[in-house]
C-alpha positions in Angstrom: 283.8 74.5 -45.8 280.6 72.8 -47.6 280.5 71.4 -51.4 278.8 73.4 -54.0 277.5 71.9 -57.0 276.7 73.5 -60.4 273.8 72.9 -62.6 273.5 74.7 -65.9 272.5 75.2 -69.5 276.1 77.0 -70.2 277.3 74.3 -71.9 281.4 73.7 -71.8 282.5 75.4 -74.8 281.8 78.9 -73.6 283.6 80.9 -70.6 280.6 81.3 -68.5 280.8 77.8 -66.1 284.7 78.6 -65.5 284.4 82.4 -64.9 281.2 81.0 -62.0 284.0 78.8 -60.6 286.8 81.9 -60.5 284.3 84.1 -58.4 283.6 81.1 -55.9 287.2 80.2 -55.6 288.2 83.8 -55.2 285.6 84.1 -52.2 286.1 80.5 -50.8 289.6 79.0 -52.2 289.1 75.8 -50.3 285.6 75.2 -52.2 284.9 71.7 -53.3 282.9 72.4 -56.3 281.4 69.5 -58.3 279.9 69.7 -62.4 276.4 68.1 -61.8 275.6 68.8 -65.4 276.3 72.3 -67.8 274.2 70.4 -70.8 270.8 71.4 -69.5 268.7 72.4 -72.8 269.2 76.1 -73.3 266.1 77.6 -71.5 265.0 74.4 -71.1 263.5 74.8 -67.1 261.9 71.3 -66.7 265.4 69.3 -67.9 267.3 71.7 -64.9 264.5 71.0 -62.4 264.1 67.1 -62.8 268.2 67.1 -62.6 268.3 68.9 -59.9 265.5 66.5 -57.8 267.5 63.7 -59.1 271.0 64.5 -57.5 269.6 66.9 -54.8 269.4 63.8 -52.1 272.9 61.8 -53.3 274.5 64.7 -51.5 275.4 65.3 -47.7 273.4 67.7 -45.7 274.9 71.3 -46.1 275.7 71.0 -49.7 275.2 74.0 -51.5 273.4 73.5 -55.1 273.3 76.5 -57.6 271.4 75.9 -60.8 271.4 78.3 -62.9 268.7 78.0 -66.0 267.5 81.4 -66.6 265.8 83.0 -69.7 264.3 85.7 -67.5 267.6 87.2 -66.5 268.3 90.7 -66.2 264.2 90.9 -65.6 262.7 91.6 -61.7 262.7 87.7 -61.3 264.0 87.0 -58.0 266.7 84.6 -56.7 266.2 82.6 -54.1 268.3 80.8 -51.5 266.6 77.7 -49.9 267.2 74.9 -47.5 265.2 71.7 -48.0 266.2 68.3 -46.0 269.3 70.4 -45.4 270.4 70.8 -48.2 271.0 74.5 -50.2 269.3 75.5 -53.1 270.8 79.0 -54.7 268.6 79.7 -58.1 266.1 82.3 -60.1 262.8 82.1 -58.9 261.0 80.9 -61.9 260.0 77.0 -61.1 263.5 75.6 -61.4 263.3 74.1 -57.6 259.4 72.8 -58.3 260.3 69.0 -57.6 262.4 69.8 -54.9 260.2 72.0 -53.2 257.0 69.6 -54.1 259.1 65.9 -52.3 261.2 67.8 -50.0 260.5 69.3 -46.3 261.2 73.1 -46.5 263.1 74.9 -43.6 263.5 78.2 -44.8 263.4 80.3 -48.1 264.5 83.9 -48.6 265.1 86.3 -51.7 268.6 87.1 -52.5 268.9 90.9 -52.0 271.5 91.8 -49.8 274.6 93.4 -51.9 277.1 93.0 -49.9 277.9 89.5 -50.7 278.3 90.4 -54.6 281.7 91.2 -55.2 281.1 93.9 -58.0 278.7 95.3 -60.4 275.9 93.2 -61.7 276.0 92.5 -65.3 271.7 92.0 -66.7 272.9 88.9 -68.6 275.1 86.6 -66.0 273.6 86.6 -62.6 275.3 83.5 -61.8 278.5 84.7 -62.3 277.7 88.2 -60.3 274.8 87.0 -57.1 275.0 83.3 -57.9 278.1 81.8 -57.5 279.3 84.4 -55.0 276.2 83.9 -52.6 277.4 80.5 -52.5 280.8 80.5 -51.7 279.6 83.1 -48.9 276.9 80.1 -47.8 279.3 77.5 -48.0 281.4 79.4 -45.7 279.1 79.8 -43.3 276.8 82.7 -43.6 273.3 82.3 -42.7 270.2 82.2 -45.1 268.9 84.8 -43.4 272.0 87.1 -43.8 270.9 87.3 -47.9 267.6 89.0 -47.7 263.6 89.2 -46.5 261.8 86.2 -46.7 260.7 85.1 -49.6 257.0 84.2 -49.3 255.2 82.8 -52.5 257.5 81.2 -54.7 257.0 80.4 -58.4 256.6 76.7 -59.6 255.9 74.8 -62.5 252.4 73.9 -63.9 253.9 70.6 -64.7 251.1 68.0 -66.3 249.5 65.3 -63.8 248.6 61.9 -64.5 245.0 61.3 -65.4 243.2 57.7 -64.6 241.3 55.9 -67.0 238.3 54.3 -67.4 238.0 51.3 -66.3 241.1 50.6 -65.3 244.1 52.5 -66.6 246.4 55.8 -66.2 247.6 58.1 -68.6 250.7 60.3 -68.6 253.1 62.0 -70.7 257.0 62.2 -71.2 258.4 64.6 -69.1 262.2 64.5 -70.1 264.2 62.7 -72.5 267.6 61.5 -71.4 270.8 61.5 -72.8 270.5 57.9 -73.9 267.2 58.5 -75.6 264.8 56.8 -72.7 261.4 59.0 -71.8 260.9 59.6 -68.4 257.4 60.0 -67.5 255.4 61.5 -65.1 254.0 58.4 -63.8 255.6 57.6 -60.6 255.7 54.1 -58.8 252.7 54.8 -56.3 250.4 55.5 -59.1 251.8 51.9 -60.8 250.9 50.2 -57.6 247.9 51.9 -57.6 246.8 50.9 -61.2 248.3 47.6 -61.0 246.2 46.9 -58.1 243.5 47.1 -59.7 244.3 44.7 -62.8 247.7 43.1 -63.0 246.7 42.4 -67.3 248.1 45.9 -68.3 249.9 47.0 -71.4 252.1 50.1 -71.8 251.3 52.5 -74.8 253.7 55.6 -76.7 250.8 57.3 -78.2 249.1 54.7 -79.7 251.9 51.8 -79.7 251.5 48.9 -77.2 255.2 48.4 -75.9 254.0 45.1 -74.0 253.6 45.3 -69.6 256.5 46.5 -67.4 259.5 44.7 -67.6 262.5 44.8 -64.8 265.2 45.5 -66.7 266.3 45.8 -70.5 267.6 42.7 -71.0 263.9 41.3 -70.8 263.7 42.2 -74.2 265.3 41.4 -77.3 268.3 43.6 -78.7 266.7 47.0 -80.1 263.4 45.9 -78.9 261.3 48.5 -77.0 260.4 48.1 -73.1 258.8 50.1 -70.4 260.5 49.8 -66.8 261.3 51.5 -63.5 264.3 53.8 -64.0 266.5 54.7 -61.4 264.3 58.1 -60.8 261.2 55.9 -59.6 259.6 57.1 -62.5 257.8 54.7 -65.2 260.7 55.1 -68.6 260.1 54.0 -72.4 263.5 52.6 -73.3 265.1 50.7 -76.5 267.5 47.9 -75.7 270.4 49.6 -77.2 268.8 52.2 -79.0 267.3 55.2 -78.7 263.1 55.5 -77.7 263.0 58.7 -78.4 263.8 58.6 -82.8 261.9 55.3 -82.3 259.1 56.6 -81.6 259.3 60.0 -82.2 258.7 61.1 -79.0 259.5 64.5 -76.8 258.7 66.1 -73.5 254.9 66.2 -73.6 254.3 62.9 -75.4 251.0 60.6 -74.6 252.2 57.5 -72.4 249.5 55.5 -71.0 248.9 52.4 -68.5 245.6 50.1 -70.6 243.9 46.9 -69.4 245.4 44.3 -71.9 242.9 43.7 -74.8 241.1 40.1 -74.5 
């Protein structure tokens, strides 16, 4: 029996996450269910995609990851079941698997259509309970992905902004995600940083037009309540405030520009 993880935007005050767990256990009573989070922002597919990507590597091969951020529920959008580097993802075909698909090796992917694995009537508003949860339980119990439906073919991927090079030396990116602490996680990864610093070491980080100095190693490199740029655990450049919130300090959100520029003489 493989573990099953849940990532949703359902929150914790309503019955939705609990109902999914009940369906899973009704089919696979010995399943281990791990709540990664049910606090994805409502309908925030990018947020869900980021959390899925940041957690999938840390679970054992064979784990079944169910991700439900599904503003198109009840429409003609499909549900996907794919295997990436030995891990299984079940999610709506709305871009939620974009970062996993970009970074990991796709081994197989199918459109979930075989109603044999749905326990009863399918609600137009709760495919997490009526399709994804029971399918996850069957897959964790050994059902092959190929039994769920036809090969998916083309899938929907988010068109996420990529950092752009600044002349003569520098890089312009943007905030991808704001975490629980108010840290601004950008779309600038360590490879992009290394390439930029290869040409000039005296580089400062800007949030909009505000300089916050060079990239630091850790929070304690600046005084209490001062801002800093650092590489976080996601291997992405982050903007933070030591014991404070960068989103409030800079009035920043997803899409806010962050750049690296040569230090002014």
